[in-house]
BADREN-900953 format. One record per residue (C-alpha): x, y, z; residue in three letters. Coordinates in steps of 0.5 Angstrom, whole numbers, padded with zeros to 4 digits, always signed. Example, Ala and Ser with C-alpha at 12.3 -4.5 7.8 and 13.67 -1.06 7.14 Angstrom:
<sites>
+0025-0009+0016ALA;+0027-0002+0014SER;
</sites>
This chain:
<sites>
-0012+0001-0021MET;-0016+0007-0022PRO;-0016+0013-0017THR;-0022+0018-0016LEU;-0023+0025-0013SER;-0029+0027-0011ALA;-0031+0034-0010PHE;-0038+0038-0008PHE;-0038+0046-0008PRO;-0043+0048-0002ALA;-0046+0055-0001TYR;-0051+0055+0004ASN;-0052+0047+0003ASP;-0052+0045+0011ALA;-0059+0041+0011PRO;-0057+0037+0004SER;-0050+0035+0006LEU;-0050+0030+0011PRO;-0055+0025+0006GLU;-0050+0028+0000LEU;-0044+0024+0004MET;-0048+0018+0006GLY;-0049+0017-0001ARG;-0042+0019-0003THR;-0038+0014+0002PHE;-0044+0008+0000ALA;-0042+0008-0007VAL;-0035+0010-0008LEU;-0032+0004-0005PRO;-0036-0001-0010GLY;-0032+0003-0015LEU;-0025+0005-0013PHE;-0020+0003-0009ASP;-0017+0009-0007ASP;-0021+0015-0007PHE;-0022+0022-0003GLU;-0028+0027-0002VAL;-0027+0034-0002ILE;-0032+0039+0000VAL;-0031+0047-0002VAL;-0035+0051+0003ASN;-0035+0057-0001ASP;-0037+0063+0004GLY;-0043+0060+0007SER;-0047+0064+0011GLN;-0052+0058+0014ASP;-0049+0052+0019ALA;-0045+0049+0013THR;-0038+0050+0017GLY;-0041+0046+0023GLU;-0044+0040+0019VAL;-0038+0039+0016LEU;-0034+0039+0022SER;-0039+0033+0024SER;-0038+0030+0018LEU;-0030+0030+0018ALA;-0030+0027+0024GLN;-0035+0021+0022GLU;-0032+0020+0016TYR;-0024+0021+0018GLY;-0018+0023+0013PRO;-0022+0021+0006ARG;-0026+0027+0008LEU;-0023+0034+0006ARG;-0026+0041+0008ILE;-0023+0047+0004VAL;-0026+0053+0006THR;-0027+0060+0003HIS;-0027+0065+0008PRO;-0032+0069+0003GLU;-0036+0068-0003ASN;-0032+0066-0009ARG;-0038+0065-0014GLY;-0039+0058-0017TYR;-0033+0059-0021GLY;-0029+0060-0015GLY;-0031+0054-0012ALA;-0030+0049-0018LEU;-0023+0052-0019LYS;-0022+0050-0012THR;-0024+0044-0013GLY;-0020+0042-0018PHE;-0013+0045-0016GLU;-0015+0041-0009SER;-0016+0034-0013ALA;-0010+0029-0013THR;-0013+0023-0016LYS;-0013+0020-0023GLU;-0020+0022-0025TYR;-0024+0028-0022VAL;-0032+0028-0021PHE;-0036+0033-0019TYR;-0043+0035-0018THR;-0047+0041-0013ASP;-0048+0040-0006GLY;-0055+0042-0006ASP;-0057+0034-0007GLY;-0061+0036-0014GLN;-0057+0030-0017TYR;-0056+0023-0014ASP;-0048+0022-0013VAL;-0050+0014-0013ARG;-0050+0015-0021GLU;-0043+0016-0021ILE;-0043+0009-0023ALA;-0046+0010-0030LYS;-0041+0016-0032LEU;-0036+0011-0030TRP;-0038+0005-0034ALA;-0037+0010-0041LEU;-0030+0012-0038MET;-0026+0008-0043GLN;-0020+0008-0047PRO;-0020+0015-0051GLY;-0025+0018-0047ILE;-0023+0024-0043GLY;-0030+0027-0040LEU;-0036+0023-0039VAL;-0043+0028-0038ASN;-0049+0027-0035GLY;-0055+0030-0038TYR;-0063+0031-0034LYS;-0067+0026-0036LEU;-0072+0031-0034GLU;-0071+0038-0030ARG;-0075+0038-0023ASN;-0075+0046-0022ASP;-0080+0052-0023PRO;-0082+0053-0030TRP;-0078+0059-0030HIS;-0072+0057-0029ARG;-0073+0051-0034ILE;-0074+0056-0039PHE;-0068+0060-0037ILE;-0064+0054-0037GLY;-0066+0052-0044LYS;-0065+0058-0047ALA;-0058+0059-0043TYR;-0056+0052-0046ASN;-0058+0053-0053ASN;-0055+0060-0053PHE;-0048+0057-0051ALA;-0048+0051-0054ARG;-0049+0055-0061LEU;-0045+0061-0060LEU;-0039+0056-0057PHE;-0040+0050-0062GLY;-0040+0046-0056ILE;-0043+0038-0058ARG;-0046+0036-0051ILE;-0053+0037-0050ARG;-0053+0039-0043ASP;-0048+0044-0040ILE;-0052+0046-0035ASP;-0052+0039-0033CYS;-0047+0039-0026ASP;-0045+0032-0026PHE;-0038+0030-0029ARG;-0033+0026-0029LEU;-0026+0027-0032MET;-0019+0025-0033ARG;-0015+0030-0028ARG;-0009+0031-0033ASP;-0014+0034-0038LEU;-0016+0039-0033VAL;-0009+0040-0032GLN;-0008+0042-0039GLN;-0013+0048-0039ILE;-0013+0055-0035GLN;-0020+0056-0033LEU;-0021+0064-0031ARG;-0029+0064-0030SER;-0032+0066-0023THR;-0039+0065-0025SER;-0044+0059-0028GLY;-0040+0061-0034THR;-0035+0056-0032ILE;-0039+0050-0034CYS;-0038+0053-0041VAL;-0031+0055-0041GLU;-0030+0048-0038LEU;-0033+0043-0043VAL;-0031+0047-0049LYS;-0023+0047-0047LYS;-0024+0040-0045LEU;-0027+0039-0052GLU;-0021+0043-0056LEU;-0016+0038-0053THR;-0019+0033-0058GLY;-0021+0028-0052CYS;-0027+0023-0053GLY;-0033+0025-0050VAL;-0039+0021-0048ALA;-0046+0023-0045GLU;-0051+0019-0040VAL;-0058+0021-0038GLY;-0058+0022-0030VAL;-0064+0024-0026HIS;-0065+0031-0023HIS;-0069+0033-0017TYR;-0073+0038-0014PRO;-0069+0043-0010ARG;-0071+0041-0002LEU;-0066+0046+0001HIS;-0064+0054+0000GLY;-0064+0057-0006LYS;-0060+0057-0012SER;-0055+0062-0013GLN;-0055+0062-0021PHE;-0062+0065-0022PHE;-0061+0071-0018ARG;-0061+0078-0023LEU;-0053+0080-0021LYS;-0051+0073-0022SER;-0055+0072-0029LEU;-0052+0079-0030ALA;-0045+0076-0029THR;-0045+0070-0032THR;-0047+0074-0039LEU;-0041+0079-0039LEU;-0036+0073-0037GLN;-0040+0069-0042LEU;-0038+0074-0048ILE;-0031+0075-0045ARG;-0030+0068-0046LEU;-0033+0067-0053TRP;-0028+0073-0055PHE;-0022+0069-0052ARG;-0024+0062-0054THR;-0028+0063-0061VAL;-0025+0070-0064VAL;-0018+0069-0062ARG;-0018+0062-0063GLY;-0020+0063-0070ARG;
</sites>
């Protein structure tokens, strides 16, 4: 029977985690007989740690908490999530609640033989206008630069086969890891499917991607990644 590791990178997401975990543990038993849920607390400075401790008591051993003493960045949190996963399939989305985890059912319906990655794409982005503009520019630039086929690199709502993830080496520590992940999965030759998912306004906290320092780090890592995967590959 299919098994799933679902993980969530979290940074200062204390207010959104209870509802996120509630929806996760409501939907997964109907899709998988065996699953584990992992939350990567990436050096949060709010009450994320305390909230997760309470949730671990509520949901028991199927909820595992991995804590970074210091913030490692989005890429660092994703790498820890992949390293911690033990099941046949791996799903992840962010801990801020902007995606409805229950829509994993849409992804699972498309995970057929020969498909290695099912990627969501935002039906409509619910963010301030400047984030929508930057997001579209980044997505189009990265797709053109790397020759990536999927339409929405910036949609962190993904289901993939763990054995494929184990074949690739992820180096990025910033949001660039999404480009690196998708590009290297495509290079394995696996089939890729896409499905539209809903995107909701951020109700708590602030995005870490849209800070000036984060954007600069992402741009630098994007250029380095292009040299490693595209130029050297040629």
